[in-house]
C-alpha positions in Angstrom: 47.7 97.4 -14.7 50.9 95.1 -13.8 53.1 98.0 -14.3 50.4 100.0 -12.3 50.3 97.4 -9.5 54.5 96.9 -9.2 55.4 100.7 -9.6 52.4 100.9 -5.7 54.2 97.9 -4.3 57.8 99.5 -5.0 56.8 102.6 -3.0 55.5 101.7 -0.1 58.4 99.1 0.3 60.9 102.8 -0.4 58.7 104.0 2.7 59.3 101.5 5.1 62.6 101.1 4.3 62.9 104.8 4.1 61.3 105.3 8.2 63.3 102.1 8.7 66.7 103.7 7.9 65.6 106.9 9.3 64.9 105.6 12.5 68.0 103.7 12.7 69.9 106.7 12.1 68.8 108.7 14.4 68.8 106.2 17.0 72.9 105.1 16.1 73.4 109.1 16.0 71.7 109.4 20.1 74.0 106.5 20.9 77.3 107.5 19.5 76.6 111.4 18.6 80.9 111.4 19.4 82.2 109.0 16.7 79.9 110.6 14.0 81.2 113.5 12.2 78.3 116.2 12.2 79.1 117.2 8.6 78.4 113.3 7.5 75.0 112.2 10.1 72.7 115.7 9.3 73.0 115.3 5.5 72.3 111.3 5.4 69.2 112.5 7.8 68.3 114.8 5.5 69.0 112.8 2.6 66.5 110.0 4.4 63.3 112.6 5.6 63.4 113.5 1.6 63.0 110.1 0.5 59.3 109.1 2.6 58.3 112.4 1.8 58.7 112.1 -1.6 57.1 108.4 -1.5 54.5 109.7 0.4 54.2 112.4 -2.4 54.6 110.5 -5.5 52.2 107.2 -3.7 49.5 110.1 -3.9 49.7 111.0 -7.5 50.1 107.8 -7.8 46.5 107.6 -6.0 45.1 110.6 -8.0 46.0 111.0 -11.4 48.0 107.9 -12.3 51.1 109.2 -14.4 52.0 105.3 -14.0 54.6 106.4 -17.0 55.7 109.6 -15.8 56.4 108.5 -12.1 58.2 105.5 -13.4 60.6 107.3 -14.6 60.5 109.7 -11.3 61.0 106.9 -9.2 64.0 105.3 -11.0 66.0 108.9 -11.8 65.3 109.4 -7.7 66.2 106.4 -7.2 69.9 107.2 -8.5 69.9 110.2 -7.6 69.3 108.7 -4.0 71.8 106.0 -4.2 74.8 108.8 -5.1 73.9 111.1 -3.0 74.5 108.2 0.1 77.6 107.0 -0.7 79.1 111.1 -1.6 77.8 111.8 2.2 79.2 107.8 3.6 82.3 108.1 2.0 82.4 107.4 -1.0 85.1 104.9 -1.8 84.6 103.2 1.5 80.9 103.6 1.2 78.9 99.8 2.6 75.9 101.4 0.2 77.4 101.0 -3.2 75.1 97.7 -3.5 72.3 100.6 -3.9 72.5 100.8 -7.1 72.3 97.2 -8.4 69.3 97.5 -5.7 67.8 100.6 -8.4 69.3 98.1 -11.7 67.1 95.4 -10.7 63.7 98.3 -9.8 64.5 100.0 -14.0 64.5 96.6 -14.9 61.1 95.1 -13.5 59.3 98.3 -13.6 60.5 99.5 -17.6 61.9 96.5 -18.5 64.8 94.9 -20.3 66.4 97.8 -22.6 65.4 101.0 -19.5 67.9 98.4 -17.0 70.7 98.6 -19.3 70.7 102.5 -19.4 70.5 102.4 -15.7 73.0 100.1 -15.2 75.1 101.8 -17.7 74.6 105.2 -15.6 74.9 103.2 -12.6 78.4 102.3 -13.7 79.5 105.9 -15.2 78.2 107.6 -11.2 80.0 105.4 -9.4 83.1 105.9 -11.4 82.9 108.8 -11.3 82.9 109.7 -7.7 85.5 107.2 -7.2 87.5 109.0 -10.0 87.1 113.0 -8.1 87.9 111.2 -4.7 90.8 110.0 -6.4 92.4 113.4 -7.8 91.0 115.4 -5.2 87.7 117.0 -6.9 85.5 116.1 -4.3 87.8 117.5 -1.2 85.0 120.5 -0.6 82.2 118.2 0.2 84.3 116.0 2.7 85.7 113.0 0.3 88.8 112.3 1.7 91.6 112.2 -1.4 94.0 110.2 1.1 90.9 107.6 1.7 90.9 106.9 -2.3 94.8 106.7 -2.1 95.2 103.9 0.5 93.3 102.1 -2.1 95.9 102.7 -5.3 94.8 102.9 -8.8 94.6 99.4 -9.2 92.5 98.1 -7.0 90.7 101.3 -7.8 90.2 100.4 -11.4 89.4 96.3 -9.7 86.6 97.5 -7.5 85.2 100.2 -10.3 85.8 97.4 -13.4 83.5 94.6 -10.6 80.8 97.0 -10.3 80.4 97.5 -14.4 80.2 93.5 -14.9 77.7 93.4 -11.5 75.5 96.5 -13.3 75.9 94.5 -16.8 75.2 91.3 -15.2 72.5 92.3 -12.9 70.9 94.3 -15.6 71.0 91.4 -18.0 69.5 89.3 -15.1 66.6 91.3 -14.1 65.6 92.4 -17.6 65.9 88.5 -18.5 63.5 87.7 -15.9 60.9 91.2 -16.3 61.1 90.5 -19.8 59.6 86.6 -18.9 57.1 87.9 -15.7 55.6 90.4 -18.2 54.8 87.5 -20.9 54.0 85.2 -18.3 51.8 87.9 -16.8 50.1 88.7 -20.2 49.5 85.4 -20.8 48.1 84.8 -17.1 46.0 87.7 -18.2 44.6 86.4 -21.4 43.8 82.9 -19.4 42.2 84.6 -16.8 40.1 86.8 -19.3 39.1 83.2 -21.9 38.4 82.0 -18.6 36.4 84.2 -17.1 34.3 84.6 -21.1 34.2 80.8 -21.0 32.7 81.8 -17.6 30.4 83.8 -18.5 29.3 81.0 -21.5 28.6 78.4 -19.8 27.0 79.7 -16.5 24.6 81.4 -19.7 24.4 77.9 -21.5 22.9 76.6 -18.4 20.9 79.4 -17.4 19.1 79.5 -21.3 18.8 75.4 -21.6 16.0 73.9 -22.7 17.1 71.2 -20.8 17.0 70.6 -16.8 20.9 70.5 -16.8 22.0 69.5 -12.5 25.3 67.8 -11.2 26.5 66.8 -7.8 29.9 65.4 -5.7 30.6 62.3 -5.9 28.5 61.7 -2.9 25.9 62.6 -5.0 24.6 66.5 -3.1 23.1 68.6 -5.4 25.2 72.0 -6.3 24.5 73.6 -10.5 20.7 73.6 -10.0 19.3 75.1 -13.7 16.0 77.7 -14.1 14.5 74.7 -16.0 15.2 72.0 -13.3 14.5 75.4 -10.3 10.5 75.5 -12.7 10.2 71.7 -12.7 10.9 70.7 -8.9 9.0 73.6 -7.7 12.9 74.7 -5.5 15.5 77.4 -6.3 19.3 77.1 -6.3 19.4 77.4 -3.1 16.9 75.0 -1.7 18.4 72.3 -3.6 21.9 73.4 -3.1 23.2 70.0 -1.4 20.9 67.9 -0.8 21.5 64.5 -1.8 19.9 64.2 -5.5 17.3 61.4 -4.5 15.1 64.2 -2.6 15.0 65.3 -5.7 14.7 63.1 -8.1 14.0 59.6 -5.9 13.9 57.5 -9.1 17.1 58.3 -10.1 19.1 57.1 -6.5 21.1 53.6 -7.1 21.6 54.7 -10.9 24.7 56.8 -10.7 27.7 54.6 -11.6 31.9 55.4 -11.7 32.9 53.4 -13.7 30.0 53.8 -16.8 30.4 56.7 -19.4 26.3 57.5 -19.5 23.5 55.8 -18.0 20.4 57.0 -19.7 16.2 56.0 -19.5 13.1 58.0 -18.4 10.4 58.1 -15.8 7.2 59.4 -14.4 8.0 62.8 -11.7 4.9 64.6 -10.1 5.7 67.8 -10.6 5.3 71.4 -9.8 2.1 72.3 -11.2 0.6 68.8 -9.7 0.8 66.7 -12.9 2.5 63.4 -13.9 5.2 64.3 -17.0 7.4 62.1 -17.9 11.2 63.2 -17.8 14.2 61.5 -19.9 17.8 61.8 -18.4 21.4 61.3 -18.9 23.8 60.6 -16.3 27.4 61.2 -16.7 30.9 61.3 -14.6 33.7 64.2 -14.8 37.1 64.2 -13.5 39.2 66.7 -12.8 42.2 67.9 -15.0 44.3 64.9 -12.8 41.1 62.7 -14.3 39.9 62.3 -10.8 36.6 62.3 -10.8 34.8 64.8 -9.2 31.1 64.0 -9.6 28.3 63.7 -11.7 26.1 65.7 -14.2 22.2 64.9 -14.2 20.8 66.6 -17.8 16.9 65.8 -18.5 13.7 67.3 -20.2 10.6 67.0 -20.0 9.0 64.3 -23.1 6.0 63.4 -21.8 4.6 65.7 -25.2 7.4 63.8 -27.1 6.0 60.5 -25.6 2.5 61.8 -26.4 3.3 62.1 -30.2 4.8 58.6 -30.5 1.7 57.5 -29.2 -0.7 59.5 -31.8 1.7 59.0 -35.2 2.0 54.7 -33.7 -1.9 54.5 -33.6 -2.5 57.1 -36.8 -0.6 54.9 -38.4 -2.6 51.8 -36.7 -6.0 53.1 -37.9 -4.6 54.1 -41.7 -2.9 51.1 -42.4 -6.7 48.9 -40.6 -9.1 51.2 -41.8 -7.5 50.6 -46.4 -7.9 47.0 -45.8 -10.4 47.1 -44.1 -12.3 49.1 -47.3 -11.3 46.7 -49.4 -13.1 44.3 -47.3 -16.1 46.4 -47.4 -16.6 47.2 -50.8 -16.5 43.7 -52.0 -18.9 42.6 -49.0 -21.3 45.5 -50.3 -21.7 44.0 -54.6 -22.8 40.1 -52.7 -25.0 42.2 -50.3 -26.8 44.5 -52.4 -27.5 40.8 -54.5 -28.4 39.2 -52.1 -31.4 41.9 -50.4 -32.9 41.7 -54.5 -33.6 38.4 -54.1 -35.1 38.2 -50.5 -37.0 41.4 -51.6 -38.4 39.4 -54.5 -38.9 36.4 -52.8 -41.5 38.0 -50.0 -42.9 39.6 -53.0 -44.6 36.3 -54.3 -47.9 35.2 -52.8 -47.9 32.0 -52.0 -46.1 32.5 -49.3 -46.2 31.3 -46.4 -45.9 32.5 -43.0 -43.3 31.8 -40.9 -41.1 32.0 -44.3 -42.5 36.3 -44.2 -41.8 37.1 -40.7 -37.6 34.6 -41.6 -37.4 36.8 -44.6 -38.8 39.8 -43.3 -35.9 39.4 -40.4 -33.6 38.7 -42.7 -34.2 41.8 -45.3 -34.2 43.4 -41.7 -30.0 42.1 -40.8 -29.2 43.5 -44.8 -30.3 46.4 -44.6 -28.3 46.8 -41.2 -25.1 45.5 -42.2 -25.2 48.2 -45.7 -25.4 50.7 -42.9 -22.5 49.6 -40.4 -20.6 49.3 -43.6 -21.5 52.4 -45.3 -20.2 54.1 -42.2 -17.3 51.9 -42.1 -16.8 53.3 -46.2 -17.2 57.2 -44.2 -14.4 56.2 -42.0 -12.2 55.0 -44.3 -12.8 57.3 -47.4 -13.3 60.2 -45.9 -14.7 63.1 -48.1 -12.7 65.8 -48.2 -14.5 69.0 -46.3 -16.0 71.2 -48.0 -14.3 74.2 -45.7 -17.1 77.4 -44.2 -17.0 80.2 -42.3 -20.0 79.9 -39.4 -21.0 81.3 -36.4 -19.6 78.5 -33.6 -22.1 79.9 -31.4 -24.9 80.2 -33.6 -24.4 76.4 -35.0 -24.0 74.7 -31.3 -27.3 76.7 -30.9 -28.6 74.8 -33.8 -27.2 71.6 -32.4 -28.8 71.5 -29.6 -32.4 72.3 -31.3 -31.6 69.3 -33.1 -31.8 67.3 -29.8 -34.3 69.0 -28.0 -37.2 65.6 -28.3 -34.0 62.8 -28.3 -34.8 61.1 -25.1 -31.8 60.8 -24.4 -31.4 64.5 -22.8 -34.6 64.9 -21.1 -32.4 65.3 -18.1 -29.9 66.8 -19.5 -28.6 70.6 -19.5 -27.2 71.8 -22.3 -25.3 74.5 -21.8 -23.4 76.8 -25.3 -20.2 78.6 -23.2 -18.6 79.6 -26.9 -18.3 83.6 -27.4 -21.0 85.0 -29.8 -18.7 86.2 -32.4 -16.1 83.7 -32.8 -16.2 82.7 -36.5 -14.7 79.0 -38.0 -13.3 77.9 -41.8 -15.2 74.0 -41.5 -17.6 72.2 -43.1 -21.0 72.5 -41.4 -22.2 68.9 -42.6 -18.9 66.9 -41.0 -18.5 69.4 -37.8 -22.1 68.1 -37.3 -21.8 65.0 -38.0 -18.6 64.7 -34.9 -20.6 67.3 -32.5 -23.9 64.4 -32.9 -21.3 62.5 -31.8 -19.5 63.6 -29.2 -23.5 65.1 -27.4 -25.0 61.6 -28.0 -22.1 59.7 -26.6 -22.1 62.2 -23.3 -25.6 62.1 -22.4 -25.5 58.3 -22.3 -22.8 58.7 -19.9 -25.6 60.4 -17.9 -28.0 58.4 -17.1 -29.8 59.7 -14.7 -29.2 63.0 -15.6 -26.5 65.7 -15.9 -24.0 68.4 -16.8 -22.4 68.8 -21.2 -20.8 72.3 -21.5 -19.8 73.2 -24.9 -17.1 75.5 -24.4 -14.3 77.1 -27.1 -11.3 79.0 -26.6 -9.1 80.6 -29.4 -5.2 81.7 -29.8 -3.5 83.2 -33.0 -2.9 79.7 -34.4 -5.6 77.0 -33.5 -8.9 77.0 -32.0 -9.7 75.3 -29.4 -12.9 73.7 -28.9 -14.0 71.5 -25.5 -17.4 69.3 -25.2 -17.5 68.0 -21.0 -19.7 66.2 -18.9 -20.0 65.8 -15.8 -21.0 61.8 -15.6 -18.6 58.3 -15.1 -15.9 59.5 -17.0 -13.9 56.7 -19.1 -11.8 54.2 -17.0 -7.7 55.0 -18.1 -7.0 51.7 -20.1 -9.3 52.6 -22.1 -9.0 55.5 -24.0 -6.0 54.1 -25.9 -8.9 52.4 -27.6 -11.4 55.0 -28.1 -10.6 56.0 -31.8 -10.3 52.7 -33.0 -13.0 51.5 -35.2 -16.2 48.3 -34.1 -13.9 49.4 -30.3 -16.7 49.7 -28.3 -18.5 49.2 -24.8 -21.8 49.9 -25.3 -24.9 46.9 -26.1 -25.7 48.7 -29.1 -23.0 50.5 -30.4 -21.3 49.4 -33.6 -17.8 51.2 -32.3 -17.3 53.5 -35.9 -19.2 57.4 -34.3 -16.0 58.7 -32.7 -13.0 56.5 -35.4 -15.6 58.4 -38.4 -15.3 62.1 -36.1 -12.1 61.4 -35.7 -11.3 60.7 -39.5 -13.2 63.9 -40.0 -11.4 66.0 -37.8 -8.4 64.5 -39.5 -9.6 65.9 -42.4 -9.8 69.0 -41.1 -6.2 69.8 -40.1 -7.1 68.9 -36.6 -6.9 67.0 -33.8 -9.8 65.0 -31.4 -8.6 64.1 -28.5 -9.7 62.9 -24.9 -9.1 64.3 -21.0 -10.4 63.1 -17.7 -11.4 66.1 -15.4 -9.9 66.1 -11.8 -13.4 67.0 -11.2 -15.0 64.0 -12.6 -16.4 63.2 -15.8 -14.8 63.4 -19.8 -13.5 66.2 -21.8 -13.4 65.6 -25.8 -11.2 68.4 -27.8 -11.3 69.6 -31.4 -8.1 71.6 -32.0 -8.6 73.5 -35.8 -6.5 75.6 -37.6 -7.6 78.9 -36.9 
């Protein structure tokens, strides 16, 4: 591609030179017609005109057929022929145009290389030497070259002229070939570098475009330049809209953190995303320099870590609950044995015939509270050491209908509208007894959150991997600072509650390989979500 470009430039240059030479010659003939011999001047004019036409035809062929190598050789041959004829037409040994042989050699070296330049230099020496020798011996008198002109120069001067020109031709070929070779190597290296840079640019562009994290770059004045698709999805602006905007307009939380003296700065912040949700973004800011080590701007890499932080919180809670449950289970087991002995002793005392009425009343209270304590311990042991689920395939819609019927006569559900929105054909694999306990706890909690009445909806959606069951009420909701304690044992906001209902439900769903979580809908109320493996 480089040789073709050089050849095209060379042909353009010859067209211009031929035209200017032809115009100058015609002007010179017009002004000095009495001085110029009639034999030489018409030949020169025709030669320049033919050179101009030949160059035009060569350019057309190069553009249409692209015979690059053929045309290159043809141009070199034509240049040698052109210079030789021009020297013949302009006085031979007296011609001022013998220097054009040097241009022919240089052109051959630039277009074809070092070896072809040496060949051309040899041919130029042969042609020029032959012209001068033939003129000296009178063999060119028939074309108007005077033998007397060569005789006046002298044989020794003629020998020096030919020798010096041969040396000049050879040196020109050597230097031009050397420079042409270096130019070719530099051009190839530049081409490889351009290809490598192009591939690297394409690779960098692909990495930036398909990165699973946000990436943006800024100038040293913190104005945005690169803004990848992940960043567009988070912010809700495209590259053109974000371009050249100050970083604080997009991420005001990052204002003041761009420090050229620091290798990198990292942290996280809360950000209202384009989906009307508040997410947690983790970020890292690092300055970058140009090839001279001068600060050019900053790179900001960020990622939505909301799910990671939620998982970390869930894992911490699970670890805390597991440790607390194991310790508490051991304590409950130890309490249960003396409690059973205490209950038996009280029952024996209450059966005595001579016991007084006040004492009998006190013993009744002791028996009742001991039974309540035994129930509490049983529930806690159920939480701490749940039985492995016995899985069965059930039709979820019918199962939910049965749960609704179970609460028909419950006074807490008098003003409650129960809505079963579960698809009729959906089946899940669960332990029916354990899921029954979970549904009871969630339905009763929802009803107790709506003492003045309301609606409870049970919905279900499914995917190839999970089934999602949600129970939603439109009650007073749950304060956000209470959500993190919901599934902890013995934590409750109810005066008569034990704080074990949700904790047991959590452990049951966990034993099924699923999760139990809570959401706060924008419309108010509360939604508990059960996810189970499908």
